[in-house]
C-alpha positions as a Python dict, from the first residue, in 0.01 Angstrom:
ca = {
    (1, 'Q'): (0, 0, 0),
    (2, 'V'): (133, 342, -91),
    (3, 'Q'): (273, 568, 181),
    (4, 'L'): (196, 939, 167),
    (5, 'V'): (380, 1234, 321),
    (6, 'E'): (238, 1586, 304),
    (7, 'S'): (444, 1903, 327),
    (8, 'G'): (417, 2274, 258),
    (9, 'G'): (179, 2378, 532),
    (10, 'G'): (235, 2676, 757),
    (11, 'L'): (112, 3013, 874),
    (12, 'V'): (0, 3259, 609),
    (13, 'Q'): (-187, 3589, 612),
    (14, 'P'): (-533, 3620, 454),
    (15, 'G'): (-499, 3661, 81),
    (16, 'G'): (-173, 3471, 75),
    (17, 'S'): (-76, 3149, -99),
    (18, 'L'): (63, 2809, -10),
    (19, 'R'): (151, 2506, -216),
    (20, 'L'): (103, 2171, -51),
    (21, 'S'): (286, 1864, -174),
    (22, 'C'): (208, 1498, -120),
    (23, 'A'): (497, 1261, -188),
    (24, 'A'): (408, 898, -246),
    (25, 'S'): (630, 593, -200),
    (26, 'G'): (583, 219, -216),
    (27, 'G'): (361, 228, -521),
    (28, 'T'): (322, 358, -874),
    (29, 'L'): (127, 682, -848),
    (30, 'S'): (-37, 638, -1188),
    (31, 'R'): (-238, 350, -1039),
    (32, 'Y'): (-409, 585, -794),
    (33, 'A'): (-671, 856, -799),
    (34, 'M'): (-557, 1124, -557),
    (35, 'G'): (-732, 1372, -336),
    (36, 'W'): (-696, 1635, -69),
    (37, 'F'): (-917, 1657, 239),
    (38, 'R'): (-911, 1890, 537),
    (39, 'Q'): (-1024, 1890, 896),
    (40, 'A'): (-1076, 2206, 1098),
    (41, 'P'): (-1086, 2198, 1480),
    (42, 'G'): (-1415, 2053, 1603),
    (43, 'K'): (-1531, 1965, 1252),
    (44, 'V'): (-1547, 1650, 1043),
    (45, 'R'): (-1295, 1584, 770),
    (46, 'E'): (-1418, 1722, 439),
    (47, 'F'): (-1332, 1679, 74),
    (48, 'V'): (-1132, 1957, -92),
    (49, 'A'): (-1013, 1837, -432),
    (50, 'A'): (-944, 1523, -635),
    (51, 'I'): (-764, 1431, -954),
    (52, 'S'): (-783, 1121, -1171),
    (53, 'N'): (-483, 898, -1220),
    (54, 'N'): (-391, 1052, -1557),
    (55, 'S'): (-491, 1412, -1468),
    (56, 'D'): (-772, 1426, -1723),
    (57, 'T'): (-1036, 1493, -1457),
    (58, 'T'): (-1029, 1716, -1151),
    (59, 'Y'): (-1290, 1799, -888),
    (60, 'V'): (-1280, 2092, -648),
    (61, 'K'): (-1505, 2180, -356),
    (62, 'D'): (-1735, 2469, -441),
    (63, 'S'): (-1605, 2696, -167),
    (64, 'V'): (-1246, 2677, -296),
    (65, 'R'): (-1312, 2669, -670),
    (66, 'G'): (-1113, 2942, -842),
    (67, 'R'): (-871, 2963, -549),
    (68, 'F'): (-735, 2607, -516),
    (69, 'T'): (-584, 2396, -793),
    (70, 'I'): (-495, 2028, -773),
    (71, 'S'): (-229, 1879, -997),
    (72, 'R'): (3, 1582, -1009),
    (73, 'D'): (335, 1473, -1151),
    (74, 'N'): (336, 1095, -1179),
    (75, 'A'): (702, 1092, -1280),
    (76, 'K'): (785, 1253, -946),
    (77, 'N'): (522, 1052, -753),
    (78, 'T'): (387, 1380, -617),
    (79, 'V'): (51, 1551, -597),
    (80, 'Y'): (10, 1922, -534),
    (81, 'L'): (-253, 2157, -400),
    (82, 'Q'): (-194, 2520, -496),
    (83, 'M'): (-393, 2741, -261),
    (84, 'D'): (-435, 3110, -346),
    (85, 'S'): (-640, 3389, -191),
    (86, 'L'): (-646, 3201, 136),
    (87, 'K'): (-911, 3284, 394),
    (88, 'P'): (-922, 3225, 770),
    (89, 'E'): (-1188, 2959, 713),
    (90, 'D'): (-932, 2758, 514),
    (91, 'T'): (-747, 2693, 840),
    (92, 'A'): (-729, 2318, 892),
    (93, 'I'): (-511, 2012, 881),
    (94, 'Y'): (-484, 1908, 517),
    (95, 'Y'): (-460, 1539, 434),
    (96, 'C'): (-354, 1364, 117),
    (97, 'N'): (-555, 1061, 7),
    (98, 'A'): (-483, 790, -248),
    (99, 'Q'): (-731, 537, -382),
    (100, 'E'): (-590, 248, -581),
    (101, 'I'): (-800, 209, -894),
    (102, 'A'): (-772, -171, -914),
    (103, 'T'): (-848, -253, -549),
    (104, 'R'): (-1019, 67, -424),
    (105, 'L'): (-793, 54, -118),
    (106, 'I'): (-742, 395, 38),
    (107, 'S'): (-430, 538, 200),
    (108, 'W'): (-393, 856, 403),
    (109, 'G'): (-102, 1079, 488),
    (110, 'Q'): (-37, 1219, 834),
    (111, 'G'): (-153, 1569, 745),
    (112, 'T'): (-1, 1916, 733),
    (113, 'Q'): (-130, 2217, 925),
    (114, 'V'): (-244, 2526, 736),
    (115, 'T'): (-322, 2835, 942),
    (116, 'V'): (-457, 3151, 781),
    (117, 'S'): (-439, 3442, 1021),
    (118, 'S'): (-324, 3800, 1043),
}
């Protein structure tokens, strides 16, 4: 099963940008659909964005559409989440998710904290 490690989180002011990365190991990334989820304090984990294994399809949560972009580089075994025009309500732990197409098994990373505050 693929192992996932997120990075790129941190503290940013409202209106700022961050780029999250999710590095995968132990598997061929092209065999997985990938996604990003987030969990704010006291709230359930929610979907943010997803991308198909060959990048031909992407999905983005309505509240972040136009501000967040998901992409992937299968050669580098990495998935990205570019986050622009960040708002305080984007504050959360962001998790990377991989679903193997053949088996539908799901893997999760450990998460990276994103804090949007002035």
